RODO-2510 file (C-alpha; in nm, 4 decimals, decimal comma):
residues 515
     n   res          X          Y          Z
     1     x     5,9389     3,0494     6,6418
     2     x     5,7640     2,7260     6,5263
     3     x     5,3778     2,7359     6,3725
     4     x     5,2131     2,4055     6,3605
     5     x     4,8727     2,3506     6,2447
     6     x     4,8946     1,9882     6,3080
     7     x     4,8440     1,8498     5,9314
     8     x     5,0558     1,5204     5,8453
     9     x     5,3542     1,5894     5,5931
    10     x     5,2736     1,5224     5,2556
    11     x     5,5191     1,5539     4,9180
    12     x     5,4020     1,4985     4,5837
    13     x     5,4804     1,6104     4,1910
    14     x     5,2791     1,8718     3,9805
    15     x     5,2884     1,6822     3,6002
    16     x     5,2559     1,8666     3,3241
    17     x     4,9246     1,6805     3,0855
    18     x     5,1321     1,7352     2,7836
    19     x     4,9071     1,6201     2,4668
    20     x     5,2070     1,4613     2,2425
    21     x     5,3126     1,1938     2,5206
    22     x     5,0194     1,1080     2,7397
    23     x     5,1970     0,7405     2,8708
    24     x     5,5197     0,9330     2,9843
    25     x     5,2760     1,1444     3,2021
    26     x     5,0932     0,8187     3,3283
    27     x     5,4372     0,6458     3,3801
    28     x     5,5917     0,9547     3,6216
    29     x     5,2541     0,9546     3,8118
    30     x     5,3941     0,5505     3,8480
    31     x     5,6652     0,6550     3,9223
    32     x     5,5575     0,8701     4,1525
    33     x     5,4098     0,6299     4,3528
    34     x     5,7000     0,3659     4,3664
    35     x     5,9232     0,6388     4,4947
    36     x     5,7032     0,6558     4,7745
    37     x     5,5619     1,0326     4,7684
    38     x     5,1756     1,0555     4,8324
    39     x     4,9901     1,2844     4,5537
    40     x     4,9889     1,3425     4,1933
    41     x     4,8542     1,6798     4,0654
    42     x     4,7919     1,8481     3,6877
    43     x     4,6988     2,1996     3,6037
    44     x     4,3236     2,2082     3,4536
    45     x     4,2951     2,4702     3,1301
    46     x     4,0147     2,3212     2,9380
    47     x     4,0954     2,6376     2,6620
    48     x     4,4439     2,4850     2,6032
    49     x     4,4054     2,2265     2,3491
    50     x     4,7937     2,0933     2,3852
    51     x     4,7234     1,9712     2,7697
    52     x     4,5277     1,6473     2,8159
    53     x     4,1804     1,6832     2,9991
    54     x     4,2477     1,7289     3,3708
    55     x     4,0050     1,5437     3,4971
    56     x     4,0463     1,2019     3,2088
    57     x     4,3577     1,2281     3,3001
    58     x     4,3253     1,1829     3,6688
    59     x     4,0718     0,9290     3,6435
    60     x     4,3283     0,6963     3,4508
    61     x     4,6665     0,7800     3,6806
    62     x     4,4413     0,6703     3,9424
    63     x     4,3594     0,3402     3,7707
    64     x     4,7144     0,2554     3,7400
    65     x     4,8147     0,3139     4,0839
    66     x     4,6843     0,1853     4,4061
    67     x     4,7832     0,4519     4,7185
    68     x     4,8954     0,7607     4,5643
    69     x     4,6004     1,0597     4,5907
    70     x     4,5280     1,2784     4,2806
    71     x     4,4181     1,6224     4,2535
    72     x     4,3693     1,8761     4,0282
    73     x     4,5954     2,2051     4,0664
    74     x     4,3913     2,3928     4,0015
    75     x     4,0463     2,3214     3,8751
    76     x     3,9282     2,5988     3,6473
    77     x     3,5980     2,6484     3,8101
    78     x     3,4010     2,8622     3,5545
    79     x     3,4542     2,6006     3,2868
    80     x     3,3544     2,2944     3,5343
    81     x     2,9813     2,3775     3,6187
    82     x     3,0311     2,3068     4,0506
    83     x     2,7863     2,0574     4,0392
    84     x     2,8860     1,8719     3,7590
    85     x     3,2175     1,9173     3,9409
    86     x     3,1251     1,7448     4,2883
    87     x     2,9397     1,4713     4,0979
    88     x     3,2946     1,4199     3,9256
    89     x     3,5355     1,4477     4,2240
    90     x     3,2929     1,1660     4,4038
    91     x     3,2587     0,9504     4,1556
    92     x     3,6475     0,8851     4,1101
    93     x     3,6918     0,9555     4,4813
    94     x     3,4193     0,6172     4,5401
    95     x     3,6280     0,4585     4,2811
    96     x     3,9792     0,4925     4,3679
    97     x     3,9177     0,4012     4,7366
    98     x     3,9090     0,7487     4,8465
    99     x     4,2195     0,8955     4,7079
   100     x     4,0918     1,2423     4,5299
   101     x     4,1142     1,5763     4,6672
   102     x     4,0166     1,9008     4,4798
   103     x     4,2367     2,1789     4,4171
   104     x     3,9888     2,4406     4,2970
   105     x     4,1008     2,8085     4,1397
   106     x     3,8479     3,1066     4,0362
   107     x     3,9761     3,1018     3,6923
   108     x     4,2728     3,3232     3,6594
   109     x     4,2632     3,3174     3,2559
   110     x     3,9073     3,4565     3,1912
   111     x     4,0053     3,5822     2,8383
   112     x     4,0500     3,2362     2,7725
   113     x     3,7655     3,1005     2,9088
   114     x     3,5573     3,3390     2,7929
   115     x     3,6836     3,2969     2,4239
   116     x     3,5969     2,9297     2,5408
   117     x     3,1692     3,0322     2,5597
   118     x     3,2408     3,0559     2,9472
   119     x     3,1238     3,3285     3,1590
   120     x     3,3098     3,6663     3,0797
   121     x     3,3735     3,7817     3,4481
   122     x     3,6070     4,0614     3,6199
   123     x     3,8238     3,9469     3,8820
   124     x     3,6379     4,0622     4,1960
   125     x     3,3294     3,8251     4,0106
   126     x     3,5369     3,5445     3,9667
   127     x     3,5800     3,5605     4,3522
   128     x     3,2469     3,6229     4,4230
   129     x     3,1491     3,2913     4,1932
   130     x     3,4097     3,1097     4,3751
   131     x     3,2350     3,1394     4,7336
   132     x     2,9036     3,0341     4,5581
   133     x     3,0589     2,7333     4,3702
   134     x     3,2093     2,6359     4,7268
   135     x     2,8715     2,6319     4,9137
   136     x     2,7160     2,4133     4,5964
   137     x     2,9674     2,1463     4,6002
   138     x     2,9726     2,1244     4,9877
   139     x     2,6152     2,0281     4,9625
   140     x     2,6227     1,8047     4,6338
   141     x     2,8443     1,5883     4,8870
   142     x     2,6028     1,6049     5,1645
   143     x     2,3533     1,2865     5,1174
   144     x     2,1322     1,4254     5,3346
   145     x     1,8739     1,6736     5,3505
   146     x     1,5866     1,8040     5,0737
   147     x     1,6960     1,9463     4,6901
   148     x     2,0276     2,1697     4,6878
   149     x     1,8143     2,5422     4,6934
   150     x     2,1075     2,8053     4,6591
   151     x     1,9986     3,1804     4,4812
   152     x     2,3127     3,2880     4,3820
   153     x     2,4033     3,5953     4,1175
   154     x     2,6254     3,3288     3,9501
   155     x     2,4648     3,0012     4,0012
   156     x     2,1693     2,9336     4,0887
   157     x     2,0238     2,5967     4,2063
   158     x     1,6738     2,5142     4,2147
   159     x     1,6260     2,1716     4,3666
   160     x     1,8987     1,9398     4,2428
   161     x     1,9786     1,6139     4,4038
   162     x     2,2513     1,5722     4,6228
   163     x     2,5105     1,3223     4,5788
   164     x     2,6869     1,0842     4,5394
   165     x     2,8889     1,1466     4,8301
   166     x     3,2663     1,0587     4,7964
   167     x     3,4469     0,8082     4,9837
   168     x     3,6160     1,0102     5,2466
   169     x     3,6100     1,3900     5,3485
   170     x     3,7366     1,5553     5,0612
   171     x     3,9251     1,8589     5,0865
   172     x     3,9170     2,1618     4,8815
   173     x     4,2294     2,3445     4,8314
   174     x     4,2238     2,6916     4,6916
   175     x     4,4910     2,8799     4,4913
   176     x     4,5285     3,1882     4,6339
   177     x     4,7385     3,5173     4,5921
   178     x     4,5296     3,8343     4,6484
   179     x     4,4037     3,9629     5,0292
   180     x     4,0688     3,8621     4,9173
   181     x     4,1317     3,5418     4,7920
   182     x     4,3125     3,4365     5,1184
   183     x     4,0563     3,5544     5,3278
   184     x     3,7925     3,3165     5,1077
   185     x     4,0579     3,0172     5,1783
   186     x     4,0209     3,1177     5,5496
   187     x     3,7089     3,1385     5,6469
   188     x     3,6049     2,8266     5,3374
   189     x     3,8711     2,6152     5,2120
   190     x     4,0457     2,2907     5,3715
   191     x     4,3906     2,4345     5,2216
   192     x     4,5660     2,7169     5,0982
   193     x     4,7694     2,5848     4,7450
   194     x     5,0361     2,8524     4,6224
   195     x     5,3276     2,8258     4,3732
   196     x     5,7170     2,9661     4,5108
   197     x     5,7044     3,1008     4,1416
   198     x     5,4386     3,3595     4,2440
   199     x     5,4857     3,3791     4,6084
   200     x     5,8397     3,3255     4,7802
   201     x     5,9153     3,1798     5,0907
   202     x     5,9712     3,4955     5,2358
   203     x     5,6098     3,5963     5,2058
   204     x     5,4307     3,3317     5,3097
   205     x     5,4264     3,4370     5,6433
   206     x     5,1937     3,7520     5,5708
   207     x     4,9636     3,5605     5,3652
   208     x     4,9275     3,2920     5,6324
   209     x     4,8402     3,5765     5,8553
   210     x     4,5423     3,6620     5,6391
   211     x     4,4334     3,3574     5,6333
   212     x     4,4433     3,3067     5,9840
   213     x     4,2695     3,6039     6,0689
   214     x     3,9835     3,5395     5,8625
   215     x     3,9666     3,1661     5,9773
   216     x     3,9420     3,3092     6,3512
   217     x     3,6392     3,6054     6,2353
   218     x     3,5040     3,2730     6,0966
   219     x     3,4461     3,1125     6,4166
   220     x     3,7296     2,8544     6,2562
   221     x     4,0467     2,7261     6,4062
   222     x     4,3259     2,8506     6,1372
   223     x     4,4422     2,4457     6,1705
   224     x     4,1326     2,3637     5,9792
   225     x     4,3149     2,4791     5,6988
   226     x     4,6001     2,2446     5,5655
   227     x     4,8949     2,5379     5,4186
   228     x     5,0392     2,3246     5,0805
   229     x     5,3345     2,5087     4,8237
   230     x     5,3745     2,4473     4,4180
   231     x     5,7834     2,3717     4,4335
   232     x     6,0153     2,5294     4,1451
   233     x     6,3352     2,4594     4,1675
   234     x     6,6893     2,2898     4,0827
   235     x     6,8695     2,0150     4,2208
   236     x     7,2356     2,1001     4,1582
   237     x     7,4248     2,4360     4,1860
   238     x     7,4113     2,6489     4,4708
   239     x     7,2139     2,9945     4,5953
   240     x     6,8733     3,0570     4,6329
   241     x     6,5475     2,9042     4,7154
   242     x     6,5375     2,5158     4,6117
   243     x     6,8881     2,5919     4,4241
   244     x     7,1247     2,3094     4,5132
   245     x     7,1966     1,9725     4,6795
   246     x     6,9098     1,7380     4,8334
   247     x     7,0444     1,8756     5,1953
   248     x     6,9648     2,1829     5,0798
   249     x     6,6129     2,1104     4,9949
   250     x     6,5571     1,9609     5,2928
   251     x     6,6893     2,2305     5,5316
   252     x     6,4955     2,4590     5,3437
   253     x     6,1648     2,2923     5,3132
   254     x     6,2371     2,1700     5,7194
   255     x     6,2523     2,5482     5,8250
   256     x     5,9390     2,5960     5,6435
   257     x     5,7560     2,3753     5,7628
   258     x     5,8642     2,4625     6,1641
   259     x     5,8252     2,8542     6,1109
   260     x     5,5837     2,8545     5,8207
   261     x     5,3038     2,5281     5,9071
   262     x     5,3591     2,3958     5,5396
   263     x     5,2832     2,0633     5,5213
   264     x     5,2393     1,9717     5,1703
   265     x     5,5312     2,0144     4,8838
   266     x     5,4363     1,9687     4,5449
   267     x     5,7117     1,9314     4,3151
   268     x     5,6759     2,0726     3,9687
   269     x     5,9317     1,8813     3,7325
   270     x     5,8604     1,5521     3,4587
   271     x     6,2058     1,5100     3,5336
   272     x     6,2254     1,1001     3,6821
   273     x     6,5854     1,1830     3,8475
   274     x     6,4115     1,5031     3,9926
   275     x     6,1094     1,3101     4,1462
   276     x     6,4010     1,0157     4,3194
   277     x     6,5509     1,2823     4,4344
   278     x     6,2630     1,4578     4,5612
   279     x     6,1590     1,1460     4,7504
   280     x     6,4638     1,1317     4,9283
   281     x     6,4058     1,5233     5,0277
   282     x     6,0833     1,3921     5,1572
   283     x     6,2455     1,1138     5,3905
   284     x     6,4671     1,3617     5,4797
   285     x     6,2393     1,6253     5,5690
   286     x     5,9766     1,4415     5,7657
   287     x     6,2609     1,2408     5,9786
   288     x     6,4431     1,6148     6,0977
   289     x     6,0346     1,7735     6,1747
   290     x     5,9803     1,4917     6,3232
   291     x     6,2675     1,5055     6,5666
   292     x     6,1849     1,9023     6,6061
   293     x     5,8336     1,7967     6,7203
   294     x     5,9568     1,5122     6,9327
   295     x     6,1064     1,8232     7,1554
   296     x     6,4682     1,5838     7,1729
   297     x     6,6705     1,9096     7,0524
   298     x     6,4748     2,1915     7,0365
   299     x     6,5296     2,3444     7,3783
   300     x     6,8062     2,5606     7,4787
   301     x     7,0779     2,4585     7,6764
   302     x     7,0096     2,5618     8,0822
   303     x     7,3067     2,7933     8,1723
   304     x     7,5878     2,6583     8,4010
   305     x     7,5163     2,7237     8,7808
   306     x     7,7132     3,0412     8,8997
   307     x     8,0181     2,9085     9,0947
   308     x     8,0228     2,8681     9,4314
   309     x     7,6048     2,7922     9,3922
   310     x     7,6107     2,4631     9,5615
   311     x     7,3818     2,3885     9,2394
   312     x     7,5653     2,0864     8,9985
   313     x     7,5133     2,0445     8,6281
   314     x     7,2727     1,7666     8,4911
   315     x     7,4803     1,5068     8,4051
   316     x     7,4794     1,1539     8,3211
   317     x     7,7431     0,9469     8,5462
   318     x     7,8307     0,6907     8,2190
   319     x     7,6612     0,6562     7,8724
   320     x     7,3365     0,5298     7,9577
   321     x     7,2595     0,5060     7,5813
   322     x     7,2186     0,1158     7,4954
   323     x     7,2956     0,0023     7,1631
   324     x     7,0151    -0,2817     7,0062
   325     x     7,2287    -0,5844     6,9550
   326     x     7,1830    -0,8229     6,6353
   327     x     6,9784    -1,0876     6,5905
   328     x     7,2435    -1,3610     6,7194
   329     x     7,0539    -1,6315     6,4937
   330     x     7,0583    -1,5728     6,1177
   331     x     6,7712    -1,6358     5,9140
   332     x     6,9569    -1,6085     5,5283
   333     x     7,2541    -1,8735     5,4185
   334     x     7,3766    -1,5861     5,1987
   335     x     7,6586    -1,3258     5,4040
   336     x     7,7134    -1,0266     5,2081
   337     x     7,9833    -0,8955     5,3587
   338     x     8,2445    -0,9997     5,6574
   339     x     8,1409    -0,8842     5,9475
   340     x     8,4595    -0,9363     6,1510
   341     x     8,6451    -0,6989     5,8902
   342     x     8,4082    -0,3726     6,0621
   343     x     8,6292    -0,1171     6,1991
   344     x     8,5924    -0,0133     6,5252
   345     x     8,6149     0,3265     6,6664
   346     x     8,7667     0,4641     6,9842
   347     x     8,6684     0,2571     7,3161
   348     x     8,4674     0,4577     7,5782
   349     x     8,6869     0,7666     7,7830
   350     x     8,6448     0,6188     8,1460
   351     x     8,5046     0,8647     8,3632
   352     x     8,3077     1,1058     8,1537
   353     x     7,9883     1,2530     8,1743
   354     x     7,7551     1,2851     7,9469
   355     x     7,4127     1,5421     7,9726
   356     x     7,0724     1,3976     7,8805
   357     x     7,1019     1,6622     7,6403
   358     x     7,3752     1,5186     7,4629
   359     x     7,2515     1,1395     7,5392
   360     x     6,9427     1,2075     7,2981
   361     x     7,1139     1,2751     6,9902
   362     x     7,2473     0,9280     7,0490
   363     x     6,9218     0,8048     7,1413
   364     x     6,7553     0,9377     6,8506
   365     x     6,9250     0,7370     6,6120
   366     x     6,8014     0,4580     6,7849
   367     x     6,4634     0,5850     6,7623
   368     x     6,5369     0,6331     6,3783
   369     x     6,6176     0,2674     6,3663
   370     x     6,3372     0,1281     6,5840
   371     x     6,1210     0,2411     6,3363
   372     x     6,2642     0,0792     6,0643
   373     x     6,2790    -0,2581     6,2764
   374     x     5,9270    -0,2550     6,2999
   375     x     5,8541    -0,1791     5,9568
   376     x     6,0894    -0,4839     5,8411
   377     x     5,8523    -0,6578     6,0780
   378     x     5,5634    -0,5668     5,8448
   379     x     5,7517    -0,6544     5,5029
   380     x     5,7640    -1,0086     5,7039
   381     x     5,4101    -1,0188     5,8224
   382     x     5,3065    -0,9065     5,4550
   383     x     5,5025    -1,1632     5,2789
   384     x     5,3241    -1,4424     5,4881
   385     x     5,0124    -1,2492     5,3825
   386     x     5,1160    -1,3002     5,0511
   387     x     5,1380    -1,6380     5,1001
   388     x     4,8311    -1,7409     5,2795
   389     x     4,6274    -1,5645     4,9518
   390     x     4,5077    -1,3239     5,2382
   391     x     4,6612    -1,0143     5,0160
   392     x     4,7330    -0,9920     4,6498
   393     x     5,1454    -0,9636     4,5712
   394     x     5,0928    -0,6236     4,4308
   395     x     4,9041    -0,5192     4,6972
   396     x     5,2401    -0,6077     4,9181
   397     x     5,4421    -0,4457     4,7090
   398     x     5,2898    -0,1460     4,7132
   399     x     5,2966    -0,1401     5,0928
   400     x     5,6540    -0,2369     5,0885
   401     x     5,7298     0,0376     4,8561
   402     x     5,5721     0,3442     5,0422
   403     x     5,7480     0,2426     5,3774
   404     x     6,0043     0,5082     5,4996
   405     x     6,3256     0,1863     5,4228
   406     x     6,2065     0,1873     5,0661
   407     x     6,2457     0,5781     5,0474
   408     x     6,5836     0,6140     5,2432
   409     x     6,8473     0,6205     5,0253
   410     x     7,0533     0,4659     5,3380
   411     x     7,3521     0,7128     5,3292
   412     x     7,3751     0,8164     5,7175
   413     x     7,4359     1,2112     5,5848
   414     x     7,0233     1,1652     5,5947
   415     x     7,0136     1,1399     5,9546
   416     x     7,3492     1,2969     6,0354
   417     x     7,2627     1,6417     5,8268
   418     x     6,9184     1,6538     5,9121
   419     x     7,0271     1,6597     6,2466
   420     x     7,2492     1,8657     6,2210
   421     x     6,9702     2,1020     6,0373
   422     x     6,7643     2,0694     6,3679
   423     x     7,0525     2,2011     6,6102
   424     x     7,1484     2,5038     6,3138
   425     x     6,7761     2,5718     6,3378
   426     x     6,7081     2,5618     6,7294
   427     x     7,0765     2,6873     6,8589
   428     x     7,1605     2,9212     6,5984
   429     x     7,5159     2,7390     6,5332
   430     x     7,7086     2,6724     6,2296
   431     x     7,5173     2,5627     5,9436
   432     x     7,7496     2,1810     5,8884
   433     x     7,7003     1,8466     5,8565
   434     x     7,7470     1,6499     6,1461
   435     x     7,9024     1,3927     5,9200
   436     x     8,2228     1,5893     5,8246
   437     x     8,2128     1,6719     6,2042
   438     x     8,2574     1,3773     6,3222
   439     x     8,5381     1,3114     6,0269
   440     x     8,7426     1,6140     6,1613
   441     x     8,6847     1,5881     6,5069
   442     x     8,7866     1,2055     6,5687
   443     x     9,0380     1,0779     6,2326
   444     x     8,9600     0,7367     6,4380
   445     x     8,5867     0,7517     6,3317
   446     x     8,6222     0,7951     5,9312
   447     x     8,6825     0,4343     5,8978
   448     x     8,4257     0,3280     6,0484
   449     x     8,1804     0,5936     5,7972
   450     x     8,3751     0,4476     5,5031
   451     x     8,2329     0,0732     5,5950
   452     x     7,8877     0,2146     5,7020
   453     x     7,8227     0,4048     5,3593
   454     x     7,9523     0,1096     5,1885
   455     x     7,7208    -0,1315     5,3438
   456     x     7,4606     0,1270     5,2629
   457     x     7,4901     0,0328     4,9301
   458     x     7,4627    -0,3442     4,9699
   459     x     7,1143    -0,2590     5,1946
   460     x     6,9866    -0,0787     4,8789
   461     x     7,0630    -0,3794     4,6441
   462     x     6,9358    -0,6341     4,9280
   463     x     6,5463    -0,3985     4,9073
   464     x     6,5626    -0,4414     4,5113
   465     x     6,6203    -0,8196     4,5724
   466     x     6,3237    -0,7966     4,7805
   467     x     6,1000    -0,6358     4,4970
   468     x     6,2395    -0,8422     4,2582
   469     x     6,1517    -1,1513     4,4365
   470     x     5,7533    -0,9557     4,4391
   471     x     5,8113    -0,9063     4,0433
   472     x     5,8836    -1,2858     3,9804
   473     x     5,6383    -1,4241     4,1675
   474     x     5,4052    -1,2044     3,9878
   475     x     5,4747    -1,3394     3,6382
   476     x     5,5208    -1,7077     3,7822
   477     x     5,8840    -1,7431     3,7113
   478     x     5,9373    -1,7076     4,0987
   479     x     5,7651    -1,8512     4,3923
   480     x     5,7150    -1,7891     4,7892
   481     x     6,0320    -1,9225     4,8925
   482     x     6,2483    -1,7149     4,6830
   483     x     6,0250    -1,3561     4,8216
   484     x     6,1038    -1,5746     5,1739
   485     x     6,5042    -1,5990     5,1201
   486     x     6,4972    -1,2513     5,0128
   487     x     6,3050    -1,1209     5,2956
   488     x     6,5959    -1,3299     5,4821
   489     x     6,8537    -1,1953     5,3633
   490     x     6,6700    -0,7979     5,4081
   491     x     6,6432    -0,9374     5,7879
   492     x     7,0094    -1,0622     5,8243
   493     x     7,1673    -0,7201     5,6413
   494     x     6,9546    -0,4605     5,7943
   495     x     6,9517    -0,5698     6,1420
   496     x     7,3295    -0,6189     6,1581
   497     x     7,3851    -0,3039     6,0244
   498     x     7,1585    -0,1373     6,2505
   499     x     7,3039    -0,2681     6,5196
   500     x     7,6820    -0,2216     6,4254
   501     x     7,5917     0,2097     6,3408
   502     x     7,4481     0,2511     6,7002
   503     x     7,7435     0,0124     6,8405
   504     x     8,0179     0,2917     6,6832
   505     x     7,8227     0,6347     6,6349
   506     x     7,5933     0,7113     7,0066
   507     x     7,9028     0,7857     7,1583
   508     x     8,0439     1,0106     6,8974
   509     x     7,6742     1,1451     6,8569
   510     x     7,6837     1,2329     7,2127
   511     x     8,0389     1,3784     7,2315
   512     x     8,0450     1,5809     6,8877
   513     x     7,6753     1,6283     6,7430
   514     x     7,6334     1,9167     6,9463
   515     x     7,9047     2,1902     6,9357
***
């Protein structure tokens, strides 16, 4: 069963705002953006002196980044008065160009709150206070109307002025675990933000149900509530949720997205290597989920027609998926590899027929490549905009760093393994990677696969060359001609590689991709 609340997939980090090394926290936030992730979040415990103040830190992070969103995870409401909090959020949203979201909690450590001159509330009272605060925050953000007047038990606002309005419709994500807070989330919030350390994957369905039912009772579409998930895991090893290699993470998060409708994953780690690897996971999950939602592999194959029924199974007479040829003209004088040494796989078998379902697997590879080709055109357009002076070099670099091609680790395994995971999910077949399947199924493909992997490393270096050319253009040691030359080389290598990969693999994918 697939759950789809219709939200864009987002990935981010949950950084520790350690007071002893503020520069490192900011550097990790910048790495989050450079890796192509979408969100930086930090915890908010104002009663804890070993942690940096969340809103001050988020303001600095926003000033040192260009595209990544920032959010509390989650703001401590009892020590953040709702009127002041609303204005803090709106102010930073205006300054950052609409990059702020509000993670909000009722205040889990109530004794610590009281010890720091905050209200001494019971758990039930803290939920009541949260409901009142949500109403106040939204009223502050509404520019129209007279003074705000809400006579609550915990917050009484008598004529407070409205504003400022944020730059965009800020989402409020609630950290909720108990039934009453989950119901508040369904009725009033824009998102649900639990942590895997407290809510395991097997508990999500039941909690989502409470949110959905509360939303419907309030006359809301459950899809109005984004489903987020703070992740605790470890790369390497094996066994358990998010305890294994990137491939396992991609598989498990893809299944959560499709089955439970989770749409935002936030990694709790201060390890730069973890952040980079999580960016690869994000690219894999996006691709796998997009494939599933496209309908290419979710349908069960039709049962074969009964003997003598007079109905023939649907087949294609010949192989109709056409690989994209490489450009006839090269842009760069540099040739990082010898194309004449590329191995080839077995030729098409005369008379072989393929079902539409088989053909879809090869076509999907071409569709993925077409997206990368389109992004390459965007890179070239950005370079010309820099040359014309219409955008800055830093802005162009930020755009390029957030593109899919920049996130991709350039291993064919990303495509093959995600495709196999989808087949596994929707057809309940053996859980295996398509890449080893191709090796085992046809030894003639082994040299082709080895060559493709070698070329992936070359393309990675070429991408780094584009980034270095952007940097040297900024510091004055390079010029626009160097940048154009780097992009010309990327154009030649990437388009040639994609064409070669399609030429050699679209037919084997049809033969061996679905088993």
